C-alpha positions in Angstrom: 0.3 0.0 0.0 3.0 2.7 0.9 4.4 1.7 -2.3 1.6 2.5 -4.4 1.2 5.9 -2.8 4.3 6.7 -3.4 3.5 6.0 -7.0 0.4 8.0 -7.3 2.1 11.0 -6.0 4.8 11.4 -8.5 2.1 10.4 -11.4 -0.7 12.8 -10.2 2.4 15.9 -10.3 3.9 15.0 -13.7 0.2 15.2 -15.2 0.4 18.5 -13.7 3.7 19.6 -14.9 2.2 18.5 -18.7 -0.4 20.2 -18.4 0.9 23.3 -17.1 3.2 23.2 -19.6 1.0 24.4 -22.9 0.6 27.6 -20.4 3.2 29.8 -20.9 4.5 32.4 -18.5 5.1 35.9 -20.2 6.9 39.1 -19.0 7.6 42.6 -20.2 8.5 41.7 -23.8 5.2 40.2 -24.6 4.4 43.6 -26.5 7.1 42.9 -28.6 6.3 38.9 -29.5 2.7 39.2 -29.8 2.1 40.6 -33.4 3.7 37.6 -35.1 1.2 35.1 -33.1 -2.4 35.0 -31.9 -2.1 34.7 -27.8 -4.6 33.9 -25.4 -3.7 35.8 -22.1 -4.9 35.7 -18.6 -4.1 38.6 -16.8 -3.6 37.6 -13.0 -2.3 39.0 -9.9 -1.0 36.5 -6.9 -3.1 37.9 -4.3 -6.4 37.3 -6.3 -8.3 34.3 -4.6 -10.5 33.8 -7.6 -7.2 33.9 -10.3 -5.9 30.9 -7.7 -9.6 28.8 -8.0 -9.1 29.2 -11.7 -5.4 27.9 -12.7 -6.5 24.6 -13.0 -9.1 25.2 -15.3 -6.8 28.1 -17.5 -4.1 24.9 -17.8 -7.2 22.4 -19.0 -7.5 25.4 -22.1 -3.9 25.5 -22.9 -4.2 21.3 -23.1 -7.6 21.4 -24.7 -6.3 24.0 -27.5 -3.0 22.4 -27.9 -4.7 19.0 -28.4 -7.2 20.4 -30.8 -4.3 21.8 -32.9 -5.4 25.7 -32.5 -2.7 27.9 -33.7 -3.2 30.0 -30.7 -0.6 30.6 -28.1 -2.4 30.0 -24.0 -0.2 32.2 -21.5 -0.3 34.2 -18.6 0.9 37.3 -17.0 1.8 38.4 -13.6 0.1 42.3 -14.0 2.3 43.3 -10.4 5.7 42.6 -11.7 4.9 43.5 -15.3 2.8 46.2 -15.0 4.1 48.1 -18.7 2.2 45.5 -20.4 -1.3 46.6 -18.9 -0.9 50.3 -20.7 -2.2 48.3 -24.1 -5.1 46.8 -22.5 -7.9 47.7 -20.2 -7.8 45.6 -17.0 -10.8 46.1 -15.1 -10.7 42.9 -12.7 -9.3 39.8 -12.1 -8.5 37.2 -13.7 -8.9 38.9 -17.2 -8.8 36.9 -20.5 -8.3 38.6 -23.4 -7.4 37.4 -27.1 -4.6 39.3 -29.1 -4.6 38.9 -32.3 -1.5 41.7 -33.6 -3.0 45.6 -32.8 -6.6 44.4 -31.7 -7.7 42.6 -28.6 -10.7 41.1 -27.8 -11.7 40.6 -24.1 -13.9 37.5 -23.0 -16.7 38.3 -20.8 -18.5 34.7 -20.2 -18.6 32.4 -17.4 -15.5 31.2 -16.8 -15.2 27.4 -18.3 -13.3 25.6 -20.3 -15.7 25.1 -22.8 -16.8 29.1 -22.9 -13.3 30.0 -23.3 -12.4 27.8 -25.9 -15.7 28.4 -28.2 -14.6 32.1 -27.7 -11.0 31.3 -28.8 -12.0 29.5 -32.0 -14.6 31.7 -32.9 -12.4 34.9 -32.5 -9.2 33.7 -33.5 -11.0 33.0 -37.2 -12.1 35.2 -39.8 -14.5 38.1 -38.5 -17.4 36.8 -41.3 -16.9 33.3 -42.5 -18.3 32.1 -45.9 -20.5 29.4 -46.5 -20.1 28.4 -49.5 -22.7 25.2 -50.1 -26.1 23.6 -48.5 -24.3 21.3 -46.8 -22.1 23.5 -44.6 -25.2 25.5 -43.8 -27.1 22.9 -42.3 -23.8 22.0 -40.4 -23.6 25.5 -39.0 -27.7 25.3 -38.4 -27.1 22.4 -36.2 -24.0 22.9 -34.7 -25.2 26.7 -33.3 -28.2 28.4 -31.6 -27.5 31.6 -32.9 -26.0 32.9 -35.7 -26.1 35.8 -38.3 -26.0 35.6 -42.0 -25.3 38.1 -44.7 -27.2 37.0 -47.5 -26.8 37.8 -51.5 -25.5 40.5 -53.6 -22.6 42.2 -52.6 -23.5 45.6 -52.0 -20.7 47.4 -51.0 -22.3 49.7 -48.1 -23.8 46.8 -46.6 -20.8 44.5 -47.1 -19.1 47.2 -44.7 -21.1 47.9 -42.4 -21.8 44.1 -41.6 -18.0 43.8 -41.2 -17.6 46.3 -39.1 -20.4 45.3 -37.0 -19.4 41.3 -37.2 -16.1 42.4 -35.6 -17.4 44.4 -32.8 -20.0 41.6 -31.7 -17.6 38.6 -32.7 -16.4 38.3 -29.4 -20.4 37.1 -28.2 -21.5 36.0 -31.4 -20.5 33.7 -34.8 -21.3 35.7 -38.3 -21.3 34.4 -41.7 -21.9 35.1 -45.2 -23.9 33.1 -48.3 -25.6 33.0 -51.4 -29.2 32.7 -52.0 -28.5 29.7 -53.2 -27.2 28.2 -49.8 -30.3 28.6 -47.9 -33.2 25.9 -48.0 -36.4 26.9 -49.6 -38.1 27.4 -46.2 -36.1 31.0 -45.9 -38.1 33.5 -47.8 -36.1 36.8 -48.4 -38.1 40.2 -49.1 -34.6 41.5 -50.6 -31.4 40.5 -51.3 -29.1 41.4 -50.2 -30.6 40.6 -46.5 -29.1 40.2 -43.1 -30.5 37.5 -41.0 -30.3 36.0 -37.7 -30.8 32.1 -37.3 -32.4 31.3 -33.5 -34.8 29.4 -31.9 -35.6 27.1 -34.2 -36.8 30.1 -36.5 -35.1 33.0 -38.4 -35.7 37.3 -38.4 -34.7 39.2 -41.3 -33.1 42.8 -40.3 -35.1 46.0 -41.6 -33.3 49.1 -41.2 -36.4 51.3 -41.6 -38.5 49.0 -39.0 -35.4 48.1 -36.9 -33.1 50.9 -37.1 -29.3 51.0 -36.9 -27.7 47.7 -38.0 -25.6 47.3 -34.6 -28.0 48.1 -32.5 -30.4 45.6 -34.1 -27.6 42.7 -34.0 -27.0 44.1 -29.6 -30.7 43.1 -29.6 -31.3 40.0 -31.3 -27.5 38.4 -30.0 -29.4 36.7 -27.4 -32.1 33.8 -27.6 -35.4 34.7 -27.2 -35.8 32.8 -23.9 -33.1 31.0 -22.1 -31.0 30.5 -18.9 -29.7 33.9 -17.8 -26.7 34.3 -15.1 -25.0 37.3 -13.8 -22.3 37.0 -17.0 -25.4 37.0 -19.3 -26.8 40.3 -17.4 -23.7 41.9 -17.7 -23.3 41.8 -21.3 -27.1 42.8 -21.6 -26.4 46.1 -19.5 -26.9 48.2 -22.7 -30.3 47.2 -22.9 -33.2 48.9 -21.1 -35.4 45.7 -19.9 -35.2 42.3 -19.1 -37.2 39.7 -18.0 -36.8 36.7 -15.6 -38.9 34.1 -15.1 -37.9 31.4 -13.2 -40.7 29.0 -14.6 -40.3 27.5 -18.0 -43.0 26.2 -19.9 -45.5 28.2 -21.4 -42.9 31.5 -21.2 -41.3 30.0 -23.8 -44.3 29.8 -26.0 -45.4 33.6 -24.9 -42.0 34.8 -26.1 -42.2 33.7 -29.4 -45.6 34.9 -29.6 -45.1 38.4 -28.5 -40.9 38.5 -30.0 -41.9 41.2 -32.8 -43.8 43.2 -30.1 -41.4 43.2 -27.8 -38.0 42.7 -28.3 -37.0 46.3 -28.9 -37.5 46.8 -25.1 -37.1 43.3 -23.4 -34.6 40.5 -22.9 -36.7 37.5 -21.7 -34.8 34.5 -19.7 -34.8 32.5 -16.7 -33.2 31.9 -13.7 -32.4 28.8 -11.6 -32.9 30.1 -8.3 -33.6 33.3 -6.8 -30.3 34.2 -4.6 -28.6 36.7 -7.6 -32.3 38.2 -7.9 -32.8 38.7 -4.0 -29.1 40.8 -3.9 -30.2 42.6 -6.4 -33.9 43.9 -4.9 -31.5 43.4 -1.5 -34.9 41.6 -0.3 -36.5 37.9 -0.4 -38.5 36.9 -3.9 -40.5 34.0 -4.0 -40.5 31.3 -6.4 -41.7 30.7 -8.7 -42.1 34.9 -10.0 -41.8 37.3 -12.7 -39.1 40.7 -12.8 -38.2 43.3 -15.3 -35.5 45.1 -14.3 -33.7 48.1 -15.6 -30.3 47.0 -15.5 -29.5 50.6 -16.5 -30.6 52.5 -13.7 -30.3 49.2 -10.6 -34.5 49.4 -10.8 -37.1 46.9 -11.3 -40.7 46.2 -11.6 -43.2 43.5 -10.2 -46.7 42.8 -11.1 -49.2 43.4 -8.5 -51.0 40.1 -9.1 -49.7 36.5 -10.5 -48.9 36.4 -14.3 -51.0 33.5 -15.7 -52.0 34.0 -19.3 -50.7 36.3 -22.0 -52.9 39.4 -22.1 -51.9 39.4 -18.3 -47.9 39.4 -19.8 -48.7 41.7 -22.2 -50.7 44.3 -19.7 -47.9 44.0 -17.4 -45.5 44.7 -19.9 -47.3 47.7 -21.2 -47.7 49.1 -18.1 -43.9 49.2 -17.5 -43.4 50.6 -20.7 -46.4 53.8 -20.3 -45.0 53.9 -16.9 -47.7 52.6 -14.6 -46.4 50.2 -12.9 -44.3 51.5 -10.2 -40.4 51.7 -10.6 -38.7 50.2 -7.4 -35.2 49.9 -6.5 -33.1 52.8 -8.5 -29.1 53.9 -7.8 -29.9 56.9 -5.8 -27.4 57.8 -2.2 -29.9 56.5 -0.2 -30.0 52.9 -2.4 -26.3 53.0 -2.9 -25.9 52.7 1.0 -28.5 50.5 1.8 -26.9 48.2 -0.8 -23.6 48.6 0.4 -25.0 47.5 4.0 -27.0 44.6 2.2 -23.6 43.4 1.2 -21.9 43.8 3.9 -24.4 42.1 6.3 -24.8 39.5 3.4 -20.9 38.7 3.9 -21.3 38.7 7.5 -23.7 36.6 7.2 -22.2 34.0 4.8 -18.9 34.1 6.4 -20.9 32.9 9.7 -22.4 30.1 7.9 -19.2 29.2 6.2 -16.4 29.6 8.5 -18.1 30.7 12.0 -14.8 30.7 14.2 -12.2 32.8 11.1 -15.7 35.3 11.0 -15.3 35.7 14.4 -12.0 36.3 14.6 -11.9 38.8 12.1 -14.6 41.1 13.2 -13.3 41.0 16.6 -10.1 42.4 15.4 -11.6 46.3 14.6 -13.9 45.8 17.5 -11.0 45.1 19.9 -8.9 48.1 18.7 -11.9 50.3 19.0 -12.0 48.9 23.0 -8.7 49.7 23.5 -8.6 53.5 21.7 -11.4 54.3 24.2 -9.9 52.4 27.5 -6.8 54.2 26.9 -8.5 58.2 26.5 -10.8 57.3 29.6 -7.9 55.6 31.8 -5.4 58.4 30.8 -4.1 60.6 33.7 -4.2 64.0 33.7 -0.8 65.8 33.7 0.3 68.3 36.9 0.5 71.5 36.0 4.0 72.2 38.2 5.3 69.1 36.8 4.8 70.2 33.6 6.5 72.9 33.7 9.0 71.5 35.9 9.6 69.1 32.7 9.6 72.0 30.5 12.5 73.8 32.7 14.6 71.0 32.7 14.1 70.7 29.2 15.8 74.5 28.7 18.6 73.8 31.2 17.0 75.8 34.1 16.9 74.8 37.7 13.7 74.0 39.0 14.6 75.5 42.5 15.4 78.5 41.1 12.8 79.1 39.3 10.4 79.0 42.2 12.9 81.2 44.2 12.6 83.7 41.4 8.7 83.2 41.2 8.5 83.3 45.3 10.5 87.3 45.3 8.2 88.0 42.7 5.1 87.6 43.8 6.3 89.4 47.7 7.6 92.8 45.7 4.0 92.4 43.9 2.5 92.0 47.5 4.6 95.4 48.8 3.8 97.5 46.0 -0.2 96.9 46.7 0.3 97.7 50.0 
């Protein structure tokens, strides 16, 4: 048994070494060498606990990309030791994951999972717009991707230029393709050629400039599925959209969304979340399950229906009340609300700490309390200084004897008394 243990431990260490060998530790010379090859880089700080937890996943990403034959190199850079590199990147938190292609850089903003990062890398490292040259290739893309954008038909210089520009902006989130009209199945009906379409949820929607406005805004609204599971990362991505609906139950809600897609998609994004932890933190309260909530992420506000929504008519009435201002706006980001949110986060952190590690939490909380008690005790028990002794100390500091000084004061007092007599 002892021999087996000695054998397993080196094997584990060897496996970890092999995996980590696919991730290169970068330094200040990275800016000089990055232009020749694409790089996927994790910017981290040694003190960051999230970075330490994420490290095994990052090593798995490096090994997976290597096994797939990807041309992308994987590295990690300590920002505290090589801060000069940060001038070219907008690092807002750790760990930051950025794919660098020559002079351009693309930040990954999805969940910190191996599959999500690899999907992002394969999408961004390739062409911004990928051509689909056959019906078979189109069907392959349709079966593989839940959502993608497609430019169809003639090569209108203005429209092609706009499409490529928008694709470069949103390539970090979605795939963009181009194809001729002959590649599409007969079920796809076009109003004009060229056209731009988004394929998602088993159907497609065509872009209409008069109805939908700016192409970039339309892509920003349509780059999410009509109804999907949301998390904190996707909510962060949707920060520029005005309203979102989080439905905690699925089923018929999915049908509602498809029915009202044309009517509400400009203002609302439908989705659901497992559990209510995030929502409770957002509203700083307790939301029962199942529930329906509309969140305005731009101002940290939210709307709740006055009664339970059970039919499509009731859902539509509630959405209209939000749009026309009849529904009461709750929350917000005013000064009082921000202070309340800070208090809520502190108390929530303390409660979580007590639940997971009560002794450590008590020790950490006792440190500032103990410091305050010591300061108060020191102030209250301080002995007042005698004035005569203080004067003697000052005289000694100046080289004057206290006795001589006392005689001088006595003589001055006696002379003043004689003058008064």
